[in-house]
C-alpha positions in Angstrom: 47.2 4.5 -79.5 45.4 2.7 -82.3 42.2 2.9 -80.3 42.4 6.7 -80.4 42.7 6.7 -84.2 40.0 4.2 -84.7 37.7 6.2 -82.5 38.5 9.4 -84.3 37.8 7.8 -87.7 34.3 7.0 -86.4 33.6 10.7 -86.1 33.6 10.7 -90.0 32.3 7.1 -90.5 29.2 7.3 -88.4 27.6 10.3 -90.3 28.4 8.5 -93.6 26.7 5.4 -92.2 23.6 7.4 -91.2 23.1 8.5 -94.8 24.2 5.3 -96.5 21.6 2.9 -97.8 20.9 0.3 -95.1 18.6 -1.6 -97.3 16.5 -1.5 -100.4 12.9 -2.6 -100.0 9.8 -2.8 -102.2 7.4 -5.1 -103.9 8.8 -8.0 -105.7 7.6 -6.9 -109.1 10.0 -6.2 -112.0 8.4 -2.9 -113.0 8.7 -1.3 -109.6 12.1 -0.2 -108.3 13.3 -0.7 -104.7 13.3 2.2 -102.3 16.5 2.8 -100.4 16.3 3.2 -96.7 18.9 4.9 -94.6 19.0 5.8 -90.9 18.2 9.4 -91.8 15.4 8.5 -94.3 13.9 6.2 -91.7 14.0 9.0 -89.1 12.3 11.4 -91.4 9.5 8.8 -92.0 9.2 8.1 -88.3 9.0 11.9 -87.5 6.0 12.1 -89.8 4.3 8.9 -88.5 5.3 8.0 -84.9 7.1 10.5 -82.7 7.8 8.0 -79.8 9.4 5.5 -82.1 11.3 8.4 -83.8 12.7 9.3 -80.3 13.7 5.8 -79.5 15.5 5.2 -82.9 17.1 8.7 -82.7 18.6 7.9 -79.3 19.8 4.4 -80.3 21.1 5.3 -83.8 22.4 8.9 -83.4 22.7 10.1 -79.9 24.2 7.0 -78.2 26.9 6.4 -80.8 27.8 10.2 -81.1 28.1 10.6 -77.3 30.1 7.4 -77.1 32.6 8.5 -79.8 33.0 12.0 -78.5 33.3 10.8 -74.9 36.0 8.3 -75.8 37.9 11.0 -77.7 37.8 13.2 -74.7 38.9 10.3 -72.5 41.8 9.5 -74.8 42.8 13.2 -74.8 42.8 13.1 -71.0 39.9 15.5 -70.7 37.6 13.1 -68.9 38.2 10.9 -65.8 38.9 7.3 -66.7 36.2 6.2 -64.3 33.7 7.2 -67.0 34.9 4.6 -69.4 32.1 2.0 -68.4 29.5 4.6 -69.3 30.8 4.7 -72.9 30.8 0.9 -73.0 27.2 0.9 -72.0 26.4 3.5 -74.8 28.1 1.2 -77.3 25.8 -1.7 -76.3 22.8 0.6 -76.5 23.8 1.5 -80.0 24.0 -2.2 -80.8 20.3 -2.5 -80.3 19.7 -0.5 -83.5 21.5 -3.2 -85.5 19.4 -5.9 -83.9 16.2 -4.0 -84.9 17.4 -3.6 -88.5 18.2 -7.3 -88.7 14.8 -8.2 -87.3 13.2 -5.9 -89.9 15.0 -7.6 -92.7 13.9 -11.1 -91.5 10.3 -10.0 -91.0 10.0 -8.3 -94.4 11.6 -11.2 -96.2 8.9 -13.4 -94.8 6.2 -11.4 -96.7 5.5 -13.1 -100.1 5.4 -10.1 -102.4 8.1 -8.1 -100.8 11.8 -7.9 -101.6 14.5 -6.7 -99.3 18.2 -6.3 -100.2 20.8 -5.4 -97.7 22.7 -2.2 -98.6 26.4 -1.4 -97.9 25.3 1.1 -95.3 24.1 -1.7 -93.0 27.6 -3.2 -93.0 29.2 0.2 -92.5 26.9 1.1 -89.6 27.5 -2.4 -88.1 31.2 -1.9 -88.4 31.0 1.5 -86.8 29.0 0.3 -83.8 31.2 -2.8 -83.3 34.4 -0.7 -83.7 33.1 1.8 -81.2 32.3 -1.0 -78.8 35.7 -2.5 -79.2 37.4 0.9 -78.5 35.6 1.1 -75.2 36.4 -2.5 -74.2 40.1 -2.3 -75.0 42.4 -1.2 -72.3 44.0 2.1 -73.1 45.6 4.9 -71.3 44.3 8.4 -71.2 46.9 11.0 -71.6 
């Protein structure tokens, strides 16, 4: 039962995480402020610069988690066959790739001498959403 409520809470939490600041990045100079980066601001930048990378990030960060949450909600409501549950587990793992890419980005940028990167609260929220979504799909639960 708790899986159903956790999954339904993700319908609200994922969109919040998409707009929340994942990190603040900029030059390590006191005069210049740090620019906040969110999933959505990153997608807008990718749309303007690299459509292929935009498509990859869009699928990993938006489509896979959304399909996973909605699919699990339908499964919990008894609207989908329980044999589809492994598909949603796979979608949860695909969404996890986005967190790996963000962590890699932070490590690489911190290695540049004049750059400063601070992790924002949105990265923790987004990580929680992906991990909670993955946990929901791995836990045994009965569909109605």
